[in-house]
C-alpha positions in Angstrom: -28.3 4.8 -9.7 -25.7 4.0 -12.3 -26.1 5.8 -15.7 -24.5 4.9 -19.0 -22.2 7.5 -20.4 -19.5 5.9 -22.8 -18.0 9.3 -23.8 -17.4 10.6 -20.3 -15.8 7.1 -19.1 -13.6 6.8 -22.1 -12.3 10.4 -21.2 -11.6 9.1 -17.7 -9.7 6.1 -18.9 -7.7 8.2 -21.2 -6.9 10.2 -18.4 -5.2 7.2 -16.6 -3.4 5.9 -19.6 -1.9 9.3 -20.5 -0.6 9.3 -17.0 0.7 6.2 -17.2 2.6 6.8 -20.2 3.9 10.0 -18.8 4.8 8.3 -15.5 5.8 5.1 -16.6 9.6 5.3 -15.8 8.6 6.5 -12.2 5.9 3.5 -11.7 8.5 0.9 -12.8 11.3 2.6 -10.7 8.7 2.6 -7.7 8.1 -1.1 -7.8 11.8 -1.9 -8.3 12.9 -0.1 -5.4 10.1 -1.4 -3.1 11.1 -5.0 -4.1 14.6 -4.1 -3.6 14.5 -2.6 -0.1 11.8 -4.4 1.4 11.9 -8.0 -0.6 14.6 -9.6 -2.6 17.8 -7.6 -3.7 19.1 -10.4 -6.2 17.7 -10.5 -10.0 16.7 -13.8 -11.1 19.3 -14.0 -13.7 21.9 -13.2 -11.0 20.6 -16.0 -8.6 20.6 -18.5 -11.5 24.2 -17.8 -12.1 25.5 -18.0 -8.5 23.7 -21.1 -8.3 25.3 -22.5 -11.3 28.7 -21.8 -9.4 27.4 -23.5 -6.3 27.1 -20.3 -4.5 24.3 -19.2 -2.2 22.8 -15.9 -3.0 23.0 -14.0 0.7 21.2 -10.9 1.3 22.7 -8.3 3.9 20.0 -5.8 3.7 21.3 -2.4 5.3 18.5 -0.2 3.5 15.7 -1.5 5.1 16.8 -0.7 8.7 17.8 3.0 7.5 14.0 3.2 6.3 12.8 2.2 9.7 15.1 4.7 11.4 13.6 7.4 9.0 10.0 6.3 9.7 10.5 6.4 13.3 12.0 9.8 13.2 9.3 10.9 11.2 6.6 9.6 13.8 8.3 11.9 16.5 8.4 14.9 14.1 4.7 15.2 12.6 4.3 18.9 12.1 1.9 21.0 13.9 -0.7 22.9 12.0 -1.7 26.4 13.2 -5.0 27.9 12.1 -5.0 31.8 11.8 -8.0 34.0 10.8 -7.8 36.5 8.0 -9.5 39.3 9.9 -9.8 40.3 13.5 -13.8 39.9 13.7 -13.8 36.3 14.5 -13.8 35.7 18.2 -10.6 34.3 19.9 -12.4 31.3 21.1 -14.0 30.2 17.7 -10.3 30.6 16.2 -9.1 28.2 19.0 -12.0 25.7 18.3 -11.4 25.9 14.5 -7.5 25.0 15.0 -8.4 22.1 17.5 -11.1 20.9 15.0 -8.4 21.0 12.1 -5.7 19.4 14.3 -8.2 16.7 15.5 -9.1 15.7 11.8 -5.5 16.2 10.2 -3.3 14.9 13.0 -5.3 12.0 14.8 -3.9 8.6 15.0 -5.6 7.2 11.9 -4.0 10.3 10.1 -0.9 9.7 11.3 -0.5 6.3 10.0 -1.6 7.5 6.8 1.1 10.2 6.7 3.7 7.4 7.8 2.7 5.2 4.8 3.1 8.0 2.3 6.4 8.8 3.8 7.6 5.2 3.5 6.4 5.0 -0.3 8.2 8.3 -1.0 11.4 7.3 0.8 11.6 3.9 -0.8 9.8 4.4 -4.2 10.5 8.3 -5.0 6.8 9.2 -4.4 3.7 8.4 -2.4 0.1 9.8 -2.2 -3.0 10.2 0.2 -6.2 11.8 -0.1 -8.8 13.9 1.9 -12.1 12.4 1.7 -15.6 12.8 3.1 -17.5 9.9 5.2 -20.5 9.6 7.5 -19.6 9.5 11.2 -21.9 6.2 11.6 -24.7 4.3 9.8 -27.3 6.2 11.9 -26.5 10.0 10.9 -26.3 12.2 7.9 -23.6 14.2 9.6 -20.5 13.9 7.6 -16.7 14.6 8.4 -13.2 15.0 6.4 -11.2 11.7 6.5 -7.5 11.3 5.6 -7.4 8.1 3.5 -4.2 6.0 2.5 -3.3 4.6 -0.9 -1.5 1.1 -0.4 -0.2 1.4 -4.0 0.3 5.1 -5.3 1.0 3.8 -8.5 -2.6 3.2 -9.0 -3.2 7.2 -8.7 -3.1 9.7 -11.5 -3.0 13.5 -11.9 -3.2 16.0 -14.6 0.3 16.0 -16.3 -0.1 19.8 -16.6 0.0 20.1 -12.8 2.1 22.8 -11.2 2.2 22.5 -7.6 4.5 20.1 -5.7 1.5 18.2 -4.4 -0.7 18.4 -7.7 -3.7 19.7 -6.1 -4.1 22.2 -9.1 -4.8 19.2 -11.3 -7.7 19.9 -13.5 -8.2 16.1 -13.0 -6.7 13.4 -10.6 -8.0 10.2 -9.2 -7.3 6.7 -8.6 -8.6 3.1 -9.3 -8.8 -0.1 -7.7 -10.0 -3.7 -8.7 -13.1 -5.5 -7.3 -14.5 -9.1 -7.9 -17.3 -9.5 -10.2 -19.4 -11.3 -7.6 -19.2 -8.2 -5.3 -19.6 -5.9 -8.4 -22.9 -7.8 -9.3 -24.3 -7.3 -5.9 -23.5 -3.9 -5.4 -24.4 -2.4 -8.9 -26.6 -5.3 -10.5 -26.3 -7.9 -13.0 -26.9 -5.6 -15.9 -24.4 -3.3 -15.5 -21.7 -6.2 -14.4 -22.6 -8.1 -17.8 -22.3 -4.9 -19.9 -18.5 -4.7 -18.8 -16.7 -7.2 -20.9 -12.9 -8.2 -20.2 -10.5 -5.8 -21.9 -7.8 -7.4 -24.5 -4.4 -6.8 -23.3 -2.1 -4.4 -25.6 1.5 -5.1 -26.6 4.0 -5.5 -23.9 5.7 -2.4 -25.1 2.8 -0.3 -24.1 1.6 -2.3 -20.9 2.4 0.8 -18.8 -0.2 2.9 -20.7 -3.1 0.4 -21.9 -3.4 -2.2 -19.5 -6.0 -4.8 -18.5 -8.9 -2.7 -17.2 -11.3 -5.7 -16.8 -10.9 -9.4 -16.7 -13.1 -12.5 -16.4 -12.8 -12.4 -12.6 -12.1 -8.6 -11.9 -13.7 -5.4 -12.6 -11.8 -1.9 -12.4 -13.5 0.8 -10.3 -12.2 4.3 -10.6 -12.7 7.5 -9.1 -11.9 10.9 -10.5 -12.2 14.5 -9.3 -12.6 17.0 -12.1 -11.9 20.4 -11.3 -13.6 23.2 -13.4 -13.4 27.1 -13.7 -16.2 29.0 -12.6 -15.9 32.8 -13.2 -17.7 35.1 -10.4 -17.2 38.5 -8.9 -15.7 39.7 -5.8 -17.3 42.6 -3.9 -15.5 44.9 -1.4 -18.1 46.3 1.2 -17.9 49.5 3.0 -16.8 47.9 6.1 -13.6 46.8 4.6 -14.7 43.3 4.1 -14.8 41.3 0.7 -17.1 38.6 -0.4 -17.7 36.4 -3.2 -20.9 36.6 -5.5 -22.8 33.8 -3.9 -22.5 35.3 -0.2 -23.4 38.9 -2.1 -26.6 37.3 -3.3 -27.8 36.1 -0.3 -27.5 39.5 1.2 -30.7 41.3 2.2 -31.3 44.9 0.9 -32.6 47.6 3.0 -34.1 51.1 2.0 -33.2 53.8 4.1 -36.3 56.1 4.2 -35.7 59.9 3.6 -35.9 62.2 6.8 -38.8 64.7 7.0 -38.3 67.6 4.6 -35.4 65.7 2.8 -35.5 65.4 -0.9 -34.1 63.0 -3.4 -34.1 59.2 -3.8 -34.1 56.8 -0.7 -30.4 55.1 -0.3 -30.1 51.5 -0.8 -28.2 49.4 1.7 -27.3 45.6 2.2 -27.4 43.9 5.5 -24.1 42.2 6.4 -23.6 40.7 9.8 -26.3 43.2 11.2 -24.3 46.1 9.8 -25.6 48.3 7.0 -22.9 48.3 4.0 -22.5 49.5 0.6 -20.5 48.2 -2.4 -17.4 50.2 -3.0 -16.0 48.0 -5.7 -15.9 44.6 -7.4 -13.7 42.8 -9.6 -13.9 39.3 -11.7 -12.3 36.4 -10.1 -11.8 32.9 -11.1 -13.2 30.4 -8.5 -13.3 26.6 -8.8 -15.8 23.7 -8.7 -14.8 20.0 -8.2 -16.9 17.2 -9.3 -16.4 13.7 -8.1 -17.1 10.7 -10.3 -16.9 6.9 -9.7 -17.1 4.8 -12.7 -16.6 1.4 -14.3 -16.7 0.3 -17.8 -19.0 2.7 -19.6 -21.3 3.4 -16.3 -21.0 6.4 -14.2 -21.7 4.7 -10.6 -21.9 7.9 -8.7 -21.5 11.8 -9.1 -21.1 14.2 -6.2 -19.7 17.8 -5.5 -16.7 17.9 -3.5 -16.6 21.1 -1.5 -13.1 22.3 -2.1 -11.1 24.7 -4.2 -8.2 21.9 -4.6 -8.2 18.3 -5.9 -8.1 16.2 -2.6 -5.5 13.8 -4.0 -2.2 14.9 -2.7 1.3 13.8 -4.3 3.8 13.1 -1.8 7.3 13.8 -3.5 10.6 12.7 -2.4 13.1 14.7 -4.6 12.1 15.1 -8.2 13.8 16.8 -11.0 12.4 17.6 -14.7 14.4 16.3 -17.7 15.0 18.3 -21.2 11.5 16.8 -22.3 9.6 18.3 -19.2 9.2 14.8 -17.6 9.1 14.5 -14.0 11.8 12.1 -12.6 11.3 10.9 -8.9 14.5 10.1 -7.1 14.1 7.5 -4.4 16.1 8.6 -1.0 18.0 5.3 -1.3 18.7 5.6 -5.2 22.4 6.3 -4.6 22.9 3.7 -2.1 21.5 0.8 -4.1 24.6 -0.2 -5.8 26.8 -0.1 -2.6 24.0 -2.5 -1.2 24.2 -4.6 -4.2 28.0 -4.7 -3.6 27.8 -5.7 0.0 25.6 -8.6 -1.2 28.2 -9.7 -3.6 31.1 -9.3 -1.1 29.1 -11.2 1.4 28.2 -14.1 -0.7 32.0 -14.4 -1.9 33.2 -14.6 1.5 30.6 -17.2 2.7 31.5 -19.3 -0.5 35.2 -19.3 0.5 34.5 -20.3 4.1 32.1 -22.9 2.7 34.8 -24.6 0.4 37.4 -24.0 2.9 39.2 -27.3 4.0 38.3 -28.6 7.7 41.8 -30.3 8.0 43.4 -29.8 11.3 46.7 -31.7 10.7 48.9 -32.7 7.7 50.7 -36.4 8.5 52.0 -39.2 6.5 50.1 -42.4 6.0 52.4 -44.3 8.6 51.0 -41.9 11.3 47.7 -43.4 10.8 48.3 -47.0 9.9 46.3 -48.9 12.5 42.6 -49.3 11.8 42.1 -47.7 15.6 44.3 -44.6 14.7 42.4 -44.3 11.6 39.0 -44.2 13.2 40.2 -41.5 15.4 41.6 -39.4 12.5 38.7 -39.9 10.1 36.9 -36.8 11.2 39.1 -33.8 11.3 36.2 -32.0 13.0 36.3 -34.1 16.0 37.6 -32.4 19.1 38.9 -34.7 21.8 41.5 -34.4 24.7 44.1 -36.9 23.3 44.5 -37.4 19.6 47.1 -40.4 19.2 49.1 -41.3 16.2 51.4 -44.0 15.0 55.0 -43.6 15.0 56.6 -43.0 11.6 59.8 -45.5 11.9 61.1 -44.7 8.5 61.1 -41.0 8.3 60.4 -40.1 12.0 57.7 -37.6 11.2 54.4 -36.7 13.2 51.5 -34.9 12.3 51.9 -31.4 12.0 49.0 -28.8 13.1 47.6 -26.6 10.0 46.8 -23.0 10.5 42.9 -22.1 9.8 42.2 -20.8 6.1 42.5 -17.0 5.9 40.2 -14.8 3.9 41.7 -12.3 1.3 42.3 -9.0 2.8 40.7 -7.1 -0.1 37.5 -8.7 0.4 37.2 -7.4 4.1 38.4 -4.1 3.0 36.2 -3.8 0.0 33.2 -4.7 2.4 34.0 -2.4 4.8 34.1 0.4 1.9 30.7 -0.7 0.7 29.3 -0.1 4.1 30.8 3.1 4.1 29.6 4.2 0.6 26.0 3.4 2.2 26.3 5.7 4.8 27.8 8.6 2.8 25.2 8.1 0.0 22.3 8.5 2.5 24.0 10.7 5.0 22.8 8.6 7.8 25.9 7.6 9.8 26.5 5.1 12.6 25.9 8.0 15.4 22.8 9.2 13.9 21.2 5.7 14.2 22.3 5.4 17.6 25.6 3.2 17.1 29.2 3.7 18.1 31.0 5.8 15.2 34.5 6.9 15.0 33.7 10.3 16.5 35.2 10.8 19.9 34.0 14.2 21.3 30.6 15.2 22.0 31.1 18.2 19.6 32.1 15.7 16.8 29.0 13.4 17.5 26.8 16.3 17.3 28.3 17.6 14.0 28.1 14.1 12.5 24.4 13.9 13.6 23.7 17.4 12.5 25.1 16.5 9.0 23.0 13.5 8.5 19.9 15.8 9.5 20.7 18.0 6.9 20.6 15.3 4.2 17.3 13.8 5.7 15.5 17.4 5.8 14.5 17.2 2.0 12.2 14.3 2.6 10.8 15.4 5.9 10.3 18.9 4.5 8.3 17.3 1.4 6.0 15.3 3.5 5.4 18.4 5.8 4.4 20.4 2.8 2.0 17.5 1.9 0.5 17.2 5.3 0.0 21.3 5.3 -1.9 21.0 1.9 -4.3 18.4 3.4 -4.8 20.8 6.4 -5.8 23.6 3.8 -8.1 21.1 2.0 -9.8 20.0 5.3 -10.2 23.7 6.5 -12.0 24.5 3.0 -14.3 21.6 3.5 -15.1 22.1 7.3 -17.8 25.0 6.6 -19.7 22.7 4.1 -20.0 19.5 6.1 -19.8 20.7 9.7 -22.7 23.3 9.2 -25.1 22.1 12.1 -25.0 21.7 15.8 -22.4 19.1 16.7 -20.8 18.0 20.0 -17.0 17.1 19.7 -14.2 16.3 22.1 -11.5 18.6 21.1 -7.7 19.1 22.5 -8.2 22.8 23.1 -5.0 24.9 23.7 -3.8 25.2 27.1 -7.1 23.4 28.5 -6.7 19.5 27.5 -9.5 17.5 26.2 -12.9 19.3 26.4 -16.4 18.6 25.3 -17.3 21.5 22.4 -20.6 22.2 20.9 -19.8 23.4 17.5 -22.4 25.8 15.6 -24.4 26.2 19.0 -27.5 28.6 18.8 -26.8 31.5 21.3 -30.4 32.7 21.6 -33.8 31.2 20.9 -34.1 33.5 17.6 -30.9 32.0 15.9 -29.4 35.5 15.4 -26.1 34.5 17.0 -23.9 31.6 16.9 -21.2 30.3 19.2 -18.0 28.4 17.7 -19.4 29.2 14.1 -17.6 26.8 11.8 -19.5 28.0 8.9 -18.1 31.5 8.6 -14.9 33.5 8.4 -11.7 32.9 6.4 -8.9 31.0 7.8 -5.3 30.2 6.6 -3.3 27.2 7.7 0.3 27.6 8.6 2.7 24.9 9.2 4.8 24.8 12.2 7.9 22.6 11.4 10.0 20.8 14.0 9.4 18.2 16.6 5.7 17.0 16.8 3.6 17.6 20.0 4.8 14.6 21.5 8.3 15.2 20.6 8.1 18.8 22.0 6.8 17.3 25.3 10.0 14.8 25.4 12.5 17.8 24.7 10.6 19.8 27.1 10.7 17.6 29.8 14.7 16.9 29.1 15.2 20.8 29.5 13.1 20.8 32.7 15.0 18.2 34.2 18.4 19.6 33.6 17.3 23.1 34.9 15.8 20.9 38.3 19.3 19.2 38.6 21.1 22.7 38.6 18.6 24.0 41.3 15.8 21.8 42.6 14.1 24.6 44.5 12.8 26.0 41.1 10.3 23.1 41.1 7.5 25.2 42.9 8.0 27.8 39.8 7.7 25.3 37.1 5.4 22.6 38.6 2.6 22.9 36.3 5.2 23.0 33.3 6.9 19.8 34.4 3.5 18.1 34.7 2.4 19.3 31.3 5.4 17.5 29.5 5.2 14.2 31.4 4.5 11.3 28.7 1.0 10.8 30.2 -2.1 10.2 27.9 -4.1 12.9 30.0 -2.1 15.0 32.3 -4.7 17.5 33.0 -5.9 16.7 36.3 -2.1 16.6 37.4 -1.3 19.9 35.9 -4.3 21.9 37.6 -3.1 20.1 41.1 0.5 21.2 40.8 -0.4 24.6 39.4 -1.9 25.3 43.1 1.7 25.2 44.3 2.8 27.7 42.0 2.1 31.5 43.1 -0.6 33.1 40.9 1.6 36.1 40.2 4.2 33.9 38.7 1.5 32.2 36.4 0.1 35.5 35.3 3.5 37.3 34.8 5.2 34.4 33.3 3.7 35.7 29.8 5.2 38.9 30.2 7.7 39.2 32.8 9.2 42.6 34.4 12.5 43.7 35.1 13.6 43.2 38.7 13.4 46.4 40.9 16.1 47.6 43.1 16.4 45.5 46.5 14.2 47.6 49.2 15.7 49.2 51.9 14.9 48.2 55.7 13.2 50.7 58.1 15.8 53.5 59.2 17.8 52.2 62.2 18.2 55.8 63.7 14.5 55.9 64.1 14.5 52.6 66.0 17.3 54.2 68.3 15.2 57.2 68.9 12.2 55.0 69.9 14.4 53.2 72.3 15.7 56.5 73.9 12.1 57.7 74.4 11.3 54.3 76.1 14.3 54.7 78.4 13.3 58.5 79.2 9.8 57.4 80.1 11.1 54.5 82.5 13.3 57.0 84.0 10.7 59.6 84.6 8.3 56.9 86.2 11.2 56.1 88.6 11.8 59.6 89.6 7.9 60.3 90.1 7.8 57.2 92.6 10.7 58.7 94.3 9.9 62.4 94.7 6.1 61.8 94.9 5.7 64.4 92.3 3.2 64.4 89.3 4.9 63.8 86.1 1.9 62.9 84.0 2.2 65.8 81.4 5.9 64.9 80.6 4.8 61.2 80.3 2.2 61.9 78.1 4.3 63.9 76.0 6.9 61.3 75.8 4.0 58.7 74.8 2.9 61.0 72.1 6.5 61.2 70.7 6.7 57.5 70.8 3.4 57.0 69.2 4.5 59.5 66.3 7.9 57.6 66.0 6.0 54.3 66.1 3.8 55.3 63.4 6.6 56.3 61.1 8.2 52.8 61.9 5.1 50.7 61.0 4.8 52.8 57.7 8.5 51.6 56.9 8.1 48.2 57.9 4.9 48.0 55.6 6.7 49.8 52.8 9.6 47.4 53.5 7.5 44.3 53.3 5.6 45.4 50.2 8.8 46.3 48.5 10.5 42.8 49.7 7.3 40.9 48.3 7.5 42.7 44.9 11.3 42.1 44.6 10.8 38.4 45.4 7.8 38.2 42.9 10.0 40.0 40.1 12.8 37.6 40.9 10.6 34.7 40.5 9.2 36.0 37.2 12.8 36.7 36.0 13.4 32.9 36.7 10.2 32.0 35.1 11.1 34.0 32.0 14.5 32.5 31.8 13.2 28.8 31.9 10.6 29.7 29.2 13.4 31.3 27.0 15.4 28.0 27.6 12.4 25.8 26.8 11.4 27.9 23.8 14.9 28.5 22.4 15.6 26.3 19.3 18.3 23.8 19.4 18.6 23.6 15.8 17.6 25.7 12.7 14.3 25.0 11.3 13.3 26.9 8.2 9.7 27.5 7.4 8.0 25.3 4.6 7.0 27.4 1.9 4.0 26.8 0.4 3.7 26.9 -3.5 
């Protein structure tokens, strides 16, 4: 139910106007560069002047394709987020589920589109923005979940001018505003509230970026603001080494330990924390934050809720700023240094086209006598006509005939300056032909790689800025999760090394509710950014590396079949990975994580023993022949020989078994070494990536 609060609403409007006054140059610059790169690159007075000289203002936009290239590169390099617990008491499976949940929310397809829009805004206009919001899963549930929300126009966002962090999530207030038709506003909030919001009188043109038309006869401005307030509390250290805040401390149950029989003194007081008896070892005051979310229009507060985070959820995406001597932030669009070169390209292209336009189309020079007859004049009337034979009349007086004219030549300086302007665009952006896939002046592969890497260095700053903003959004989502995902909920998550799985969050483990599986309401986690190629980009790089390995040695496929399938560009490769994993020896899969040095090659059974065994066989056969010839009984000697054979055969069998075991182990260790080398090849960075520092 809307409530009237003129004082608070006036305060919110002053926040907006103070920000617009502080940021007015950046706001103007944002719209100028958006129009220049994506729209018209000519000013009105320039177009009028060219038209007065009968020149057509042509546009040869080289910056928009460069922005498309950067945007495509960003799509392939969306960073990964890693969730790590602050302590070791959280089950490993719960940590994996928490990481999968944060990534599902932060890096789903909709979130990636939001990041791409913010990246484009920052690259072209100097800054962008997005926010973390809360929404219901559908209209038939009370379950909420965090969402990543874009802004079509970041100049309608505002922050505290005293914010210190690059993403401005430490602002004491931040928000945004939008326009709504009065007809729709009347249906949503009632005619009484709508009629009490009169049109705003416009201020002077000089101050239009601060005080602007909040409401008109057709539109009403609705603003949303997040207010961050300090909350003083205490931090308690428990005897088990854990630290908890005062709110959690107040919820702990106390337990009085009874005295043993014959024991004197006062019973000792304990607290019950996670089923363990603990005491307080020390405490200290700390500062926490509480965020209120308001929606307002005119002098009415339309909605008021608590936002469960320590940071304001409006995230500023910077391209590359500096602060002037007055302390004002000056944003620099990525294409700022290339704008004049682009304008020069347009000027030169327009002038070249004008010279071609006014050039004569005559192909011959001839006297009047050469085109004296009417039929000849008809043929020569249009100089652009191309025909097999062009007849002419003979000039009997001077004896001349039509002479061909050379086509008009463009001034060489114009062509040179045009090429120079194109080169200036490349040097000012650091994006050369080779980086966008075109043929450059580099010849060797090393030269091409060096030029591509040089361009990557120049574009690293803008990618790093977006990565930082994505990580901050992940932090806020991680803070929200325990407050909004606090009941049993079934979700499909992309679990590490398992693929898509149905996971039950906050699942009750017993009928008493004393234990919880995949508990998202407990534990402290940190968000760490893993820069570099995105998951899809890593798969493409991994597949390329595996293909190079298999080209060198195709027989290695049985050792890396599951890795090969995992990197294929398939929507769901889990079944294929599971099938191909069956052809990889289990010991290879198990040992691929650790690896062991290859032992020395095992020795075959001793040949001397085999010779001795053969000699005994010959001796036995000779003794049997002699027994048949002499008719004597040699059973005792035969038995003695047989015993010796059995003894030697036992030694041979033992050596054979030992040889087979050692051979198998050697082969296995060799395969492990191959697998380890492959893993090292796949995980070896092909370029240096510095970790993104969080401020």
